[in-house]
N, C-alpha and C positions, 0 to 999 in steps of 0.2 A: 635179081630174082632169087628169092629165098628158096632153098632146096625143099622138095615136098618129102613128107613124113613118109616113111615105108615101113617103119616098126608097128606091127600091131599095138603093143602095148604103149609106146609113145602115141598112137593116133588116138586110142581110148582114152587116155590121159588129158590129151587136146580137147576130144569131144566133151568129156566131163567139165572141164575149165570153161569151155564155151557155154555149156547149159547151166552151170553154176552161176555165171555171171547173168545169164539171162534171167535166172530164178531170183538172184540177188537185186537187180534192177526193177523186177516186176514183181513184188512180194504180194502186193493188193490182189494183182490178176491171179496169182498162184493160189493163194487162199480162197479166192471166189470160185476159182475152176474147180479145186477139190471138192469144196463144200457142194456145188450145184453138178458136179459130175460133169463139167464143161471145159476142162483144162485144155483139151486140144483145140475147141473152137475158139476159145479167149486168146489162146496164143499162137493161133497160127502164122500171123505174121512174124513173130519174134524167134519162133523156132524155125521156121523157114529161112529167115536172115541167118541164123545160126548154121543150119545146115548148110547153106551156101559158102559161109565163111569155113566151115569144116571142110568141104569140098574142096575148096580153093587151097588149102594147105595140105592135104593127104593126097598121096599119089592114087590115081585111078585104077592102078593094077593091084592094089592092096586088096586081097581077098575080104569078103564082107564088109567092105567100108561102109556101106550104107546101114548095116547092122550095129555097128559101133555106135554111130550117132543115136539110133533109136534106144539102144541099150543104156546109153548115157542118160538119156531122157528119163528113162524109168529109174535109173539108180538115182539119179540126182533130184528130180523134180517129184516124182511119184513115191517112191520108197520113204524119202525124208519128210515127206508130208503126212505121215501116218498118225501125226499129233494133231492134225487138224480134224475136227468132227466133221464127219461126212456119212451120207446114206451108202456110200460105195464100200464102206467097211465098218 
């Protein structure tokens, strides 16, 4: 069994990699979700699957573990989508 990540920097890097893969394989959904301000509704299943994978690889004792994944979503999917025309910005 693989050892769980206990370092917050490594855990955040893992979260960003997971979210990056989700965004890469679902580019049309991301674009549509940003344009229509429905990204979290459209990507619920994919983001939840990524969250479960992240939690399976990161120690539950890591402080703010849940916030690391949420922050990665904002950093990778939302901030980088700033070039997509949307009424939300």
